[in-house]
N, C-alpha and C positions, 0 to 999 in steps of 0.2 A: 541364525542371524549372520550375516557375511563377514562382520569384524571380528567375530568370536572364536577363540583359537583355543579354550577349553571345554570341551564338552562333557565332563564329569559333573560339572558343578551345575547343583537343580536348584534354580531360583524359587521361592516361596510364591513371587507376583511375576510375571511379566505382561509386558505392554502388547505385545502378540496374541495372547491368551486371554488379555482383559479387555480387547476389541471385539473381541467375538461375543464375550458374556454382556457388554456394554448394551451390545444390539436390544437388550430386553429394556434397561429404562430408555433409554433415546425413544423407542417406537410410542412408551406411555407418554413420556414427554410430549412429543410431537402432536399424538393423538387428543393430550388433555387440552395444548394451545389450540388445536384445531378444532375442536367440540364449542369452545370461548368464542371463535370468530360466528361471525352474522351472514349467512349467505344470503346474496341478491335473489336468488333461484331456490327453488326447495326441491330441486334434483340431488342427488346428494352423488352425483355423476357429471361429467361432461363429456362432450360429444368431442374428444381430442384425443383418443389415445392412437395408439401405433396399430395399423391394421396386421401388420406383418412382422410381431418382434422376434429376433433372433438375438437371444442372447449367449454371450459367449464366455469362459471362464475369466477372462480378464477383467471383462466388464462387469460381473459378477463381483467380483473382489472390491473395484473400483465404486461400487453399490454399497457395499458393506461400510468401506471406510464413510461412504458420503452421508449414508444414515447416522453412523456413530459421531460426527461432525455436525451433522444437522441442526441438533439443540444448541449449540453454541452459538450459532447464526440466530434462529428462531428467538430463543429465549432473550437476546439482545433486541429486535426489532421490531417485537409483538407489543402492541399497545396496552395490553394488560402487565405493566409492568411490574407490579407487586408479585404475581403468580409467575412472571418470568424472570423474576430478579431471585427467586425463593430458589425453582428447578433449576434454573442456570447455577446458584451458586452450589447447589448439592451436587450436580453432576459431574461440574468444573475440580471440586473436591475432592469427588470419588477419583477422577482422572488423575488429577497431583497426586494423591497416595498414592495411587497405580503406580505411576511413574517415579517415584523417590523409592520405591521398594524393588522396583527393579534398578536401579544404579545403586541402591544401598548394597544390594545381596551380589555375593561372589565376587568379590574383586579379583582382578587377573592382572597378571604381572606377564603375561606375555601375550600381548596383544598388540594392537596397533600404535596404542599411546602407553602402554603399560595398564598397572593400577586403574589410571585414570581415565580408561578408554570410553566407560559410558558416560561419565560427567562430559568429558568432552565433546561428545556427539548427542549428547540429549540436554545439554544446558539450555539451547535455543527454546526448546520446546516447554521446558519447565519455566523458564523466565515467562512467556507467554499466558502459561495456565496460571502463573500468581498474576500479571497483569489481568487479567480475565475475572478472576475472584476479587481484585479490586475494584472492576467495573461494575460487576453484580451488586456487590455491596454500595456502592454508590448509586448505582441505581434505583436500590433498595430504600435507600435513606431519602434520595430525592422523591419516590414516587410517595412514601407515607406522609413526609413533610408538605407536599404541594399538591395533593391531590384534592383537585376543586373541579366544578362546572367548568370555571375559564381555561383551566387545563386539558378538560378533555373536547371543549371547541376547538382549540387549539390543534388538538390531535385531528380533528376531521378536517382541518383547514388543509386546502391544495399548495399553499404558499406558504415558503420558507421564509424565515425574518432576512434572511442577503438579498432576496430575490425580493424582496419588499422595497429594502434601500437601495438597490440598483435602477428599481423603475423610479424612485422617489429622485434620486440625482439624476437621471435624465431629465426630469421635468424641472428641475433647477437650471438655474443662468448660472452658464459656463466660467470657472475662475480664468482670468485673464492671465497670463503668464505661467512657465511652467515653476512648479514648487522643485525648492533645495533639496537634493536628495545625499545622502551620505555615501563613506564608499559601500557599504555591504547594501544596499539598495539599489547602488549604481551597478556594480559589479555581480552580485549574487544573486539576491533574491528582493523583489519588493513587495510586499504584504498588499493584498488586495482585500478590502473589506466585502466588496460586493461579488466575491467569488467565493465557492467552497468546492474543494475537490471533491470527486465521489467517492465512495467507498471500496469503489471497484478496483481504483487504482491506487488506493492505501493496500486494500489486501494483498493486489497484484504484486507491490515492491516486498512486502512484507516474507510471501513466499518465495518469492524470488531470492531474496537473501538465504534462504532458508535452503533453497536447494543448491546454490551455490555454495555453502558452507559445507553442504553434506557431500557437494561434488567434490570442492577441494580436499576433503580428509579422504574419499577415496581415492581420489589421485594422487595424493600424499603417501596413501598405503601402498598405491603400484610402482612408484617410483622407489618406496622406500624396498619394495622386493626385490625391482631389478636392477637397481642402481644404488650401489653403496657410498655413503661418503659423499653426498650433495649436499655442498655447503651453502649454495648460492640460493636453495631454495626458498629458505626463511623469507630473505630479502624479496624474491619474486612475487611471494604470495601477497607480500604486504602492499608491493606494486600493483597487483591486479587487482586487489580489493580496494586500493583506492581509487583506481579507475573505475568500477563499477559504482563505487557512490556519488562520484564525479555524473557517468552515465545516468546513475536515477536522479539526479537533480535535474540534471537537463530534462530527462524526461519529463517531470513535473512539469517545468517551465513550459516547455513545448507545449503540452496539452492547453495550459490556462493563454499560453498566447493565439492557437490556433481556435482554442473557444470563443475569445475576445474577436479576432476576425469573423468569425460565423454570426456572431451577433450582431456586428457592424455589417452585414450585408455582402463582404468583400470574401465570396466564395473565391473567386478568380483566382486569388493571391494562395488558395491552399490547393488546390487542383486544377489540373487544366482543363480544359474543356472537352480534349478528348477522353478523359475518364468518367466514365458513367457507373456508378453504384444505384442497385436497385433498391427497392424499399423489399425485398426477401432476400437479399445479400446484409442489409443493415441488420435485419433480426437474427441473423446468422451469426454474422460478426459480434453482434454483443454478447453473446453464447460462446464465442471461441474468442476471445480477446486473452483471457485470462491464463487458458491453457497455449496459446499461439504464444503467448509472451515469455511464459516458463520457458517452453521449450526452445525457442528462439535466444532465448538467452543462455542456456543451457550450451548448445551448439555453437553460440558467439562466444562466448568462454573459450571452448577446445580449441575452436579452429584458431582464434586470436592466438593463443596460447601456442597452438602447432607452430603457428608463421612466424611469433616472436623466437621459437626456439630454434627454426631454420636459420632466421636472419642470426639470430646469436652465434650457432654453428659457422655458419659463414665468416663473419668478422673474426671469430677465433683462429680458423685455421687459415683465412688471409692474411690479417694484420696481428694479433698476439702472440701468436707463435711463434712467428718469426724474429720478432722482435726479443721473445724469451730465449731463441736460439742464437742469438747476435746476429742474426743475416740483415742489419740494416742497409746496407748496400744494394744485395739483390732487391728488398723492397720496393729502393727506393728508384730503381732501376725499371721495375715494373709498373710501379702505380705513378710514379713524379709524372711521366708525360699525361697521363691521364689528369691527374689532380691537377696539371697546372692549365690542360685546354678547359676542365670546368671554368676554373677562374679566370681564366681570359673572357669564355663566351658569358659568365656572368658581367663583368667590369663591361663589353661594349654591351651590353644591353643598359644597362644604367646609362652610358654614355647616350645611345641613342635615344633614351626616355628624356634625359635632359637638353640634348640637341632639337630634337622635338617640341618640348616646350618652350624652351628659349629663343630660337629663331624662326620657327615656321608655323607660331601663333601670334593673333595680334593682340596688342596689350590690354588689360583689365578695363574693362568701362567704369569701372568706379575702385578705389581702392581697399573699398572694405570688403570688397568679393574674394573668395578663398583660393579660385583658380581663375583662368583665361577662359575666353570663350571659345568655342568651337568656330572659330574663323581662320584659315589659311592665311598665312601671308609669306611673301617670299615664293611664289609660286614654282618659276622656273626653277629655283636651287633646290625644292624640294623634288620637283621630278628628276633632275640629275640625283638626288640622294638616294631617289627611290631606286634608282637605276642601278648604281652602285652597290646598292645595300641586297639586291636581289640575289646575287650570288653569297655574299654570305649568309642570307636568311636560308639558303636551300641547306649549306650544312648544318644550321643550328637549328635547322627543323628537323633533320635525322635527330640528333641529340632530346630537342624537344619530345619528339614522338613516343621514344622509350621512358623520358621521364613523365608524359600523362598515363601512359601504361602503369608505370609503378606507381604513381599516386593515386591512381583507381584503386589499384588491387589494394594498398594500405588502406585506403579509405573504404571501401567494399569489405576489408575482411573487420576495419574496425566497427560497420552498420550493420552488420551482419545480424546481430545480437538484439538489435534495437526495429521494432515493426513501425514505431513512429516516424521513421526517417526511408523515403525509398532505393533502394540498391539500385535500380533501372534508371535509365536516362527521363530526362521531361518528354513526356507523350507516350512512354512508354509503361507508365505506372501499375497497369492495369495486367501485368504481366507478373507483377511482383505481388503475390498472394499474402502477404503479414500487410505489408501497407496497405491493400485493399481492406482487409479486416479491420485497420485501426480506421482509415477513414469510415467506414461503416458503422465503427461504433461511435465514433465522434456524431456524427450526421443525426444518426438514432438519441443518443445523449442531450445532442445540442436542442431536435424538435420537442424532447420531454421534458428539459429543464430550463427552458428558455424563460428568463424572468418575463418576458412581455406579455408570451400567451400566458403562463401559469397565472399570471396579474389578470389579464381578462377572462381566463378562465374560471377563476375566483369571482371578479363580479359579477359574470352570469349566474354561477350558483347562489350568490347572495341574495342577485335579484329574484331568481326563480324561488327563492325559500321565502322570499317575502312576498312575492303573488301567493304562491301556497298559504302563507301564513293568514293573508288577508281573506282570499277564497272560501277558505273552511272556518274562518272565526267564527261563525254562527252555530257551529257545534262543539266548541271548546267555551265553556259558559265560565271556568275558574282560571282561564290562560288568558295573561297580562296581553295585551293589544298594543304591538308597536304604532305609534302615529306619525305618520310623513306628510310633513307639512306640503301643499301642492304649491309648485313654483311655475309659472309663467314658461313657455318654453322660449319666448322671442328675450324674456328677461335671462334665461339663462343662457342664450345665443352668445349676447351683446357682453354678459362679464366674460364668459370664455375669449370672446374677441378681444376684449381690455387685458386680461393676463396674458392673450399671446404677443399682444403688441406691445406691452409692459417687459415683457421677456425676452424678445427679440427686436430691437431698436430699428435693424436694417430693414426690418418689413414696412416699419411706418413711412419709407421714404418710396415706395412702389405702390401704397397703397390706393386704390381708387375710391375716393368718396362718392357715395351715391348722394346724386340732385335731392334737395328736399322737394316735397310733395303740395308745400303751403306756402304763402305768400309770406315774408316778412311785413312787409307795410300793414 
C-alpha cells in the first residue's frame, strides 16, 4: 500500500488479498444469473469475439477488478429480483466485513493522517457498501411483496413510466402562460417529471468524486512531505471541492438541456453543421464516456490547481510581499499607472455604449419595448464619432487582445476537466476528442431512449403480440382470447380529425372543407 508507513504489522484480512479470493464467488454469481437468462438462440457463443487478443498485465489487473465488481451491478439489474437480491446481499456483506477488518486491524500512528489513515481513505467505499446492503434488502422485500404476473409483464415492457407520461404530455393541449417558479427552480434546478437521468451519469459522478477524494489525499501527502507548515491548504481544498460540486451540478443540468434539444429536433443548436459523428464513433463513445470523464476530471483538477497556485504565487510576490515590507510607494509607482489606465479604458467603454444608445439610435417604437430598435439616427454625427474613435480603439484593441487571451486561458483551464463543453472554438469541435465522445454518447442515448420512438416500438410489439395471439388461438384450447371490437377505418379517421381540431383551434381557420356529394334539396 502506498500510504502504509509501517510494514511490520500483519493484517488478518486485507482488501487487496480479498480481491483475489472474491473472484471465486463472483464467477459463481455471474454463472448462476447467466444460466437463468433465456437466450434467443441455442448457440452457447456469439461470433463477436476479438480475432487477435492482446492481453497486457495492466489489462489483466483491470479485468480482475472488473470481474470482482461485476456482481454488484448484475445483481441490481437482473430481472430475477429475489435471486439477485439474495446473492448481492451476501456478496456485499462479505466485502463489507473484509473492509471493516482491513480498517480496524493495525492502527498506525506514523502514516499520512495518523492512526485514522485507513478510516479517512476508505470511508467512502464503506459508505457505498452499506448503501448497497440497504438497496439489496429493499429489492428483496419489494420482490417478495409485489411478485405477480402484472409485475412480470411490466418488466418485459420496452417503455418506462416517465416515457409514457412524456408522450401523453405531448398529446395534451399546451398550458397557456408560464407557471410561477420559486428561487430554487429559477436559479438551481427544476425537476422534470418526464426525464430520468441515466444510471451511467450517476455512476460517473460517484466514481469521479471518489477519484477526486483519493487524488486530494495523495496530493495532501505529497505536499505534506515536501512543504511543511502549509496553513492555507485546508481552505484551498475546501474551495476546490465546492467548485467540483458546482461542476457536477452544471454537468447534470447541461445533459438535461441538451437531451431536450435533441428531442425537440433542434440538433443545430447543439453542434455545428461541420461536426460529423458516425454511428461507429457513437458506439465507441458510449463505452469510453465514463473512463474519459474520470480521466479528464483528474487532469482538469491537477491543471487547475497548478494554474491557481501559479497565479497565487504571482499575486503574492507582486502585491502581498511589498505590502508586508512597507514598500507602498514603490508598489504605487510600478502599478499605479497600469491600474489607472485600465480604469480609464473601462470608463471610456461605458461612455461609448451610453452615447451610442442615447444619440445614435432611433427612439423606441413602443413604451413597452425593453430596448431601442437597431436603426441608426444622426448618421453624420455617427460617422465623425466613428472616425475620431478609430485612433482610440487601436490602443484599446491592444489591451483587449491580451485580455481575450487571458480570458481564454482561464476558461480553457476551467473547462479542461469537462467533456460536455468544447474547448475548441466553434467549427473546430471535431478536434476535441472529449467533446466528440460526449456528443456521440448523447446521440446514441437519445436514439435508444427517445420516449416517442420507444412508445412507437411498444405499440408495434403489442400489435404483433395481438396478431400472433389471434393467429395461434386455435392451438390453445384453454387460453382466453382477447375480443377486439371491429371499428370502421372511416369512423376512426373522423374521430382523430375531431380530436386534432379540438386540441388545435388554430388549424380550424385554415382547414378546407370538402364539398358535399349529395344535394340538400
